[in-house]
VEXFIVO-601606 format. One line per 10 residues: number of its first residue (from 1); their letters; for each residue x, y, z of C-alpha. Coordinates in nm, 4 decimals. Layout:
REM VEXFIVO-601606
NUM> A> X/Y/Z  ...
***
This chain:
REM VEXFIVO-601606
1> MRTQIIGQTF> 1.9996/1.7873/2.7070  1.6529/1.6436/2.6533  1.3262/1.7591/2.8029  1.0848/1.5018/2.9471  0.7089/1.5443/2.9657  0.5464/1.2586/3.1557  0.1871/1.1717/3.2453  0.0191/1.4974/3.1456  -0.2984/1.5821/2.9526  -0.3115/1.8461/2.6782
11> DAERALYHSQ> -0.6092/1.9775/2.4832  -0.5095/2.3334/2.3893  -0.4287/2.4538/2.0368  -0.0593/2.3868/1.9588  -0.0045/2.2726/2.3157  0.3514/2.1520/2.2549  0.4256/2.3524/1.9425  0.7855/2.3369/1.8182  0.8985/2.0923/2.0856  1.2639/2.0017/2.0407
21> HTDIVNCTFA> 1.4778/1.7192/2.1822  1.1796/1.6129/2.3918  1.0542/1.2791/2.5256  0.6769/1.2691/2.5693  0.5698/0.9706/2.7780  0.2292/0.8400/2.8866  0.0482/1.1608/2.7936  -0.3071/1.2173/2.6713  -0.3975/1.4592/2.3934  -0.7721/1.5112/2.4340
31> GPADGESVLK> -1.0211/1.7313/2.6141  -1.2842/2.0046/2.5912  -1.0608/2.2676/2.4306  -1.0328/2.0327/2.1278  -0.7129/2.2031/2.0162  -0.5423/2.1209/1.6881  -0.1773/2.0756/1.5902  -0.0508/1.9867/1.9376  0.3016/1.8901/1.8208  0.3263/2.0902/1.5008
41> ESRDITVDRC> 0.6762/2.1898/1.3826  0.8489/1.9709/1.6419  1.2047/1.8389/1.6024  1.3720/1.5282/1.7426  1.0904/1.4016/1.9631  0.9918/1.0645/2.1040  0.6284/0.9872/2.1804  0.5812/0.6774/2.3956  0.2585/0.5223/2.5280  0.0496/0.8272/2.4464
51> SFSLRYPLWH> -0.3164/0.8586/2.3481  -0.4411/1.1031/2.0844  -0.7946/1.2238/2.0173  -0.7266/1.5627/1.8543  -0.6796/1.6676/1.4916  -0.3481/1.7231/1.3094  -0.1069/1.6325/1.5923  0.2159/1.5689/1.3963  0.2390/1.8194/1.1116  0.5736/1.9452/0.9791
61> VAGFTLTGSK> 0.7652/1.7276/1.2267  1.1251/1.6270/1.1520  1.2763/1.3307/1.3346  1.0298/1.1452/1.5557  0.9481/0.8071/1.7030  0.5987/0.6998/1.8023  0.5782/0.3806/2.0081  0.3022/0.2026/2.1948  0.0578/0.4824/2.1187  -0.3032/0.5139/2.0060
71> MDELTRAAIW> -0.4640/0.7572/1.7636  -0.8424/0.7175/1.7557  -1.0923/0.8032/1.4812  -1.1017/1.1681/1.5960  -0.7304/1.2027/1.5200  -0.7833/1.3190/1.1644  -0.4917/1.3827/0.9294  -0.2454/1.2832/1.2000  0.0923/1.2950/1.0246  0.1346/1.5376/0.7330
81> YSRDGRIRDS> 0.4407/1.7052/0.5801  0.6672/1.5174/0.8212  0.9894/1.3270/0.7666  1.2252/1.0779/0.9256  0.9749/0.9058/1.1516  0.9520/0.5609/1.3099  0.6178/0.4204/1.4264  0.6092/0.0932/1.6219  0.3495/-0.1034/1.8155  0.0876/0.1653/1.7611
91> RLHGIKAVRE> -0.2679/0.2088/1.6412  -0.3498/0.4681/1.3747  -0.7280/0.4853/1.3348  -0.7901/0.8346/1.1969  -0.8691/0.9256/0.8375  -0.5799/1.0453/0.6160  -0.3187/0.9413/0.8707  -0.0082/1.0017/0.6544  0.0218/1.2472/0.3653  0.3074/1.4204/0.1827
101> CENIAVEDSD> 0.5617/1.2632/0.4172  0.9121/1.1279/0.3586  1.1039/0.8417/0.5163  0.8439/0.7014/0.7544  0.8675/0.3399/0.8789  0.5654/0.1699/1.0374  0.6153/-0.1645/1.2138  0.4062/-0.4021/1.4259  0.1045/-0.1722/1.4087  -0.2637/-0.1590/1.3210
111> VISPEFGWKS> -0.3916/0.1024/1.0756  -0.7500/0.1884/0.9837  -0.7236/0.5010/0.7750  -0.8985/0.5841/0.4483  -0.6663/0.7736/0.2133  -0.3480/0.6587/0.3871  -0.0043/0.7474/0.2535  -0.0942/0.9878/-0.0282  0.1774/1.1763/-0.2171  0.4541/1.0401/0.0034
121> AGISLKNVDI> 0.8002/0.8926/-0.0529  1.0117/0.6365/0.1271  0.7290/0.4865/0.3353  0.7658/0.1299/0.4635  0.5213/-0.1029/0.6384  0.6377/-0.4202/0.8136  0.4100/-0.6569/1.0044  0.1159/-0.4203/0.9699  -0.2592/-0.4767/0.9428  -0.4061/-0.1949/0.7359
131> TSEYLFLDSR> -0.7529/-0.1049/0.6114  -0.7584/0.1841/0.3655  -0.9857/0.2560/0.0697  -0.7289/0.4609/-0.1226  -0.3838/0.3432/-0.0165  -0.0640/0.5232/-0.1249  -0.2144/0.7316/-0.4039  0.0558/0.8993/-0.6142  0.3438/0.7941/-0.3873  0.6917/0.6631/-0.4672
141> DIRLEDVRMR> 0.9554/0.4300/-0.3266  0.7211/0.2308/-0.1021  0.8048/-0.0990/0.0715  0.5577/-0.3470/0.2234  0.6644/-0.6650/0.4036  0.4350/-0.9028/0.5924  0.1330/-0.6764/0.5476  -0.2337/-0.7757/0.5676  -0.4239/-0.5182/0.3654  -0.7934/-0.4562/0.3016
151> GKYSFQYVDG> -0.8801/-0.1806/0.0578  -1.0410/-0.0772/-0.2675  -0.8430/0.1527/-0.4967  -0.4906/0.0780/-0.3824  -0.1520/0.1935/-0.5112  -0.2838/0.4143/-0.7911  -0.0147/0.6176/-0.9675  0.2645/0.4817/-0.7440  0.6179/0.4732/-0.8849  0.8592/0.2304/-0.7234
161> LEISDSVLDT> 0.6784/-0.0196/-0.5003  0.8008/-0.3489/-0.3546  0.5684/-0.5892/-0.1726  0.6668/-0.9230/-0.0187  0.5032/-1.1928/0.1949  0.1744/-1.0046/0.2112  -0.1986/-1.0559/0.1605  -0.3745/-0.7869/-0.0432  -0.7549/-0.7933/-0.0447  -0.8429/-0.5044/-0.2716
171> KDAFWHSRNV> -1.0204/-0.4024/-0.5910  -0.8581/-0.2250/-0.8830  -0.5093/-0.1997/-0.7374  -0.1978/-0.0757/-0.9194  -0.3842/0.1357/-1.1770  -0.1418/0.3586/-1.3681  0.1400/0.2343/-1.1429  0.5035/0.2170/-1.2539  0.7856/-0.0158/-1.1505  0.6011/-0.2398/-0.9053
181> TVRDSVVKGE> 0.7261/-0.5810/-0.7877  0.5136/-0.8153/-0.5747  0.6720/-1.1340/-0.4378  0.5380/-1.4349/-0.2488  0.1998/-1.2746/-0.1889  -0.1745/-1.3184/-0.2310  -0.3296/-1.0538/-0.4562  -0.7085/-1.0628/-0.4546  -0.9117/-0.8029/-0.6412  -1.1015/-0.6866/-0.9457
191> YLGWFSDGLT> -0.9518/-0.5226/-1.2552  -0.6034/-0.5504/-1.1089  -0.3169/-0.3569/-1.2603  -0.4889/-0.1827/-1.5490  -0.2705/0.0726/-1.7307  0.0360/-0.0245/-1.5250  0.3891/-0.0055/-1.6617  0.6517/-0.2414/-1.5249  0.4350/-0.4547/-1.2948  0.6048/-0.7830/-1.1951
201> LINCRVSGTQ> 0.4391/-1.0606/-0.9930  0.6645/-1.3397/-0.8636  0.5363/-1.6507/-0.6827  0.1985/-1.4853/-0.6303  -0.1578/-1.6131/-0.6110  -0.3768/-1.3798/-0.8157  -0.7565/-1.3895/-0.8118  -1.0429/-1.1781/-0.9414  -1.2197/-1.0784/-1.2603  -1.0562/-0.9121/-1.5624
211> PLCYCKRLRL> -0.7048/-0.8692/-1.4277  -0.3955/-0.7171/-1.5865  -0.5345/-0.5352/-1.8896  -0.3806/-0.2473/-2.0865  -0.0438/-0.3164/-1.9211  0.3056/-0.2417/-2.0467  0.6101/-0.4496/-1.9455  0.3942/-0.6914/-1.7464  0.5636/-1.0044/-1.6045  0.4265/-1.3005/-1.4106
221> VNCTMEGCDL> 0.6771/-1.5536/-1.2788  0.5548/-1.8819/-1.1299  0.2119/-1.7446/-1.0389  -0.1363/-1.8952/-1.0123  -0.4594/-1.7304/-1.1293  -0.7943/-1.8169/-0.9724  -1.1263/-1.6918/-1.1050  -0.9452/-1.4742/-1.3588  -1.1574/-1.4244/-1.6688  -1.0849/-1.1971/-1.9682
231> SFEYSDVEAD> -0.7253/-1.1621/-1.8524  -0.4445/-0.9637/-2.0202  -0.6591/-0.7671/-2.2663  -0.4356/-0.5363/-2.4739  -0.1340/-0.6019/-2.2512  0.2320/-0.6498/-2.3385  0.3010/-0.9521/-2.1225  0.5428/-1.2322/-2.0408  0.3602/-1.4707/-1.8076  0.4443/-1.8088/-1.6551
241> VRGHIDSVKN> 0.1219/-1.9260/-1.4913  0.1051/-2.2527/-1.3011  -0.2354/-2.4138/-1.3371  -0.5478/-2.2845/-1.5074  -0.6614/-1.9470/-1.6401  -1.0369/-1.9076/-1.6887  -1.0001/-1.6971/-2.0031  -0.7546/-1.4769/-2.1899  -0.8659/-1.1948/-2.4173  -0.6675/-1.0244/-2.6944
251> PRSGRIVADS> -0.3194/-0.9956/-2.5438  -0.1394/-0.7275/-2.7424  0.2074/-0.8834/-2.7414  0.4285/-1.1378/-2.5666  0.3654/-1.4892/-2.4376  0.1361/-1.6412/-2.1778  0.2326/-1.9940/-2.0728  -0.0151/-2.1908/-1.8610  -0.1178/-2.5497/-1.7951  -0.4683/-2.4850/-1.9287
261> VGQLVTDDPV> -0.6873/-2.1998/-2.0470  -1.0655/-2.2233/-2.0423  -1.1205/-1.9845/-2.3347  -0.9117/-1.7689/-2.5652  -1.1215/-1.4686/-2.6714  -1.0025/-1.3011/-2.9924  -1.3120/-1.1219/-3.1135  -1.3356/-0.7584/-3.2218  -0.9887/-0.6257/-3.1256  -0.9364/-0.2509/-3.1555
271> MECTGQVILR> -0.5622/-0.2880/-3.2200  -0.3244/-0.5457/-3.3623  -0.2837/-0.8293/-3.1121  0.0061/-1.0704/-3.1547  0.0275/-1.2159/-2.8032  0.0635/-1.5931/-2.7843  -0.1038/-1.8339/-2.5453  0.1009/-2.1509/-2.4997  -0.0165/-2.4574/-2.3088  0.2569/-2.6217/-2.1068
281> KPEGAA> 0.3109/-2.9856/-2.1865  0.2597/-3.2241/-1.8930  0.5770/-3.3678/-1.7489  0.6805/-3.6761/-1.9402  0.4658/-3.5910/-2.2425  0.6231/-3.6399/-2.5827
***
């Protein structure tokens, strides 16, 4: 037997605390009482076409769906310590929207949330527009598909990340990351991938200064590199680059195959560097 709460407004502290087996439809969480944690410790709830303007609404929640709903910039730290959630056709516009959560899927939604997805596991985004300065810090087992992302310091310390068919407009993404695969995507940034271990880029368009340095187990498969100078410094790399690389500096080991390289910089290495740069022969060349 499920409880239904329809068309009501709540602004009190813990207004619907520990709701269970409850459908919450077309409700507003806002008002002068400015109460926090309105749905804290809830279980098996659905939230449909609701509007939130209060802090910490979905903390310690297990089993929820959020559809057609809006969380404005006053909805700080909206979803923390929660698990098994599905978010669809919604707008998450509060800072720190998801943290220390497990098994949360976000689809067909718009997210503007600095520090989104920290210290979480099993988070997926599909057909999502997201703006976040620090995205998925220290998280694991993350999946992004058809995502348009704008950020700065993205995916730092992640372990287990798959991205496909996405556009990433960021800065120094993937720092200290482990076991990351990016397919069929645009990756635009500065100082991409430094100190990563097991970063693989497949059919990607990479752009930005000084990318992919100090990497271990770095692979590029059928990628292009635009505006990439001083690339691959002190990295262990196997790279198949289609087209031109502006410059390559002191690759530590492996092979970098490209159609052309503007400059190979080999001055003043601080370690032994045995990486090879190989220019691909034009088709039909002897």
